C-alpha positions, 0 to 999 in steps of 0.5 A: 537515488533517482533522479526525481525532482522535488516538487517547488514551494509553488507547486506545493503552494498551489496543491495546498488551494487545488488538492480534492477536498470532496468526498474526505467526510469532515474528520478525515479531511482535517485531519488532512488539513492539519497534516498538510504542512508538515506533509508538504513543506516538512521534506523534499517531496518528489512524484510522478506517475499521477497521470496513472491514477484512474479520475473515475471508477473503482481502482486498487493502489498497491504499495511498499511499507517501509514506514508509519508515515507512508499513508499520509504521503499516499494521501497527499498524491493521491488527492493531489491527483483527484482521487480519494483514498480509502485504507484497511486499517487494522480494527484495533485503531477504532478504539481510540476516539480520535483516530476512530472518528478519522478513520470512519468520517473517511470511509475507511475499512477496518481489518478484523483479523483472526476473527470471525469478522476476518472477511469483513474487510475484503468485502468490504474493499471488493463493495467500495472498489465496485461503488467506484473507490480508490483502495489502497493496499500494503500487500506486505501486511506490515513494514518490510522485514527486509534488511535493506529496505525492499518489499517482501512477499505479498499477502494474496489478498490483494490478488483475490479482490483484483480478480474479483472485480477485474479493477486496475491495479495501479502499483506505488512506491515509496521511499524516503518515508522510513529516514523521516519517520522511522519504522516503530519511531514516533518522532518525526525527524525533520532536520536536516530535511528528509526527501521523500518520493511517490511513485505510481506505474501503469496498471500491473498486466493480470490478463492471464489470470482474469476469466480464470479459476481462483484458484491459491496457484492463481492468487499467489501468481497475480499477488506476485505479479503486483509485488513485482511491479511495487519492487521495480519501481522501488529499485528505479527510485533508488537506482539499485538493483532489488534481490531475486527472492523476497522475504518470505514474512511467512516462511517458517523459520530456518532449523539451526545448523545440525538439526533435521528440518521436519518431514514433509506432510507426505499427504499434499491437500489437492488445490482448490478454488478459493473463492 
């Protein structure tokens, strides 16, 4: 693990009064207030890199995903540095009365997967960035499937929005949240106290793609560059070396021994612009 120093009790207490409140909305602001004591005082919280979060203007935060607690700490990190984050969240969450109020009141964006409205989230995210909001992405789309917790290959939605808007993309690493609230669990592990670290890095250099055609190759390249920076931050926090090739959650399952894989399609589609 890195030598990031946990926030002192005094620092946490000061943030309790000075953190950003304007723009959260009633229900989202209430949820933050209710979760704040457990979030900040239930773990040894360390963070750095807050100077990379733009104080004004639209931006994207690209975060790795190891726990359901990640958004909670990413909210705490972002509002402590003067900005209110907006999240993309699956549409099913809007069906729960209390959760719906929190999400809608906070200006978050529903994601309608595998439906005629699937593109709405991208349009709304672009609109949010263009009006000066910070939008948080978990490009992996779900908790990492890497057995050692390393970031997986990202989905290129964030790459598309980055190229359309030209907004800065800030890489963010979460680590330790998976010990506090393991994936698939609803039970916090508050004892013994866990260490949670959130680190932001400088904007990803996407100059090689900005202004060019938004082909599938370009989107994949942008997304890979973003995930490489996120992975580098995770490696720095962990003090370990990541795998050379990230897990690809969309890769076809490997054929069992002795079974020939399906032949490749002899006719490949030419690369087309995607937007």
